C-alpha positions, 0 to 999 in steps of 0.5 A: 769553751770547746767543752761547753758546747753540746748536743742539745738533748736527743730526747724530745728532739726538736732538732735543727740545724743550719748552715753557710754565711750571710752569702745564702739567700735559701728561704724555706724549710727543711724536713726530717725524719727522727726514727728512735725505737722503732718509731718515727717523728717528722719535725721541721726548720724554717730558714731564712737567709742566715737565719733558722727557727725551730719551734716545739710545744714550750721551746722556741730556739733561734739561730741569727748567723753566729748568735743564738737564742733558746727561749724555754717555757717552764711556768707550767712545771713550776706552777704545778710543784708549787701548788704541791708544795714542792718547788725547792729554788730561789728562782721567782720567776715565771718560768719563761727564760730566754737564754743568748749564746754567741759564737766567737771566732776562737771557738770556731777555730777550736772545732777542728783541732784534734783532741781527746776530751770534749769534741772536734769536727773532721771535715772529709773532702771529696766524698758526697751524696745527694739527700733530699735534692741537695749535695751532702758533704761528710763530716767526722764528728769525734766526741769522747767520753769520760774514758776518752773513748771516741764515740763519734759518728759520721755526719752529712751535711750542706753548707748551701742552706741557712746560717753560717753554722749549727747552734741547735744539733751539731753545735759548731758544725760548719753548715746544715746537717742533713744525716747522721745517727746517735748511738748513746751509752745503752746502745740505743740509736736515733737517726735523723735524715732530711727528707724534704727541702723546699722553698717556701714564702716566709716573713722576716717577722717570723724569725723574731724572738717570742714576747714575755722571755726573761733573759737569765744566765745559762747556769741559773738555767740549769739550776732551775732544770735540776729543781724542776727534776728533783721535785718531779722525783719527789711527787713520784716517790 
């Protein structure tokens, strides 16, 4: 199961994160700077105690404790491909898809066991620094490529805000990521840093699942994404 966890596409990165347990009573938002290819983008994560919400156009990620939900709207892509007669998939829905996940204790236990494939977290005791006014702790994220090489990196996080585990950015991290840099195989870098953490008045009703989305198995979602990619490639030939 550990290997099935992975960094969500750092592409259009809607990034989000989270932390601690139901003991956390923080209600507010965390704003991040994402830097890539000389450009900077700001994104925000809303937090209501042990719930976290990240929304972008066409994507809605909700965390509730050890459960998380991804709602993705592919209706425009599918409609466009159908109108051009290049949609090749048995899927007949409207493209509004909901995927549910839950982190089990055995999965949690596996995430700190050293290995040479997949990934694991190495929490570093005694090293801290301040980020956006909060004390951040250090963790080493070990992730291995197909050749067994460790392509990991260091990250800074807090366990004083939000859900117990991160399901959005560094999946399985025991806390809310505040700062880290990812280097891809081609040497390009994407950096994330929390620049503002502030308390706000939020309603728990903002942390509801969006209406109109149908739950599907993750395997079926992967097939739909592949069909979209293949359709777009055909149109670009």
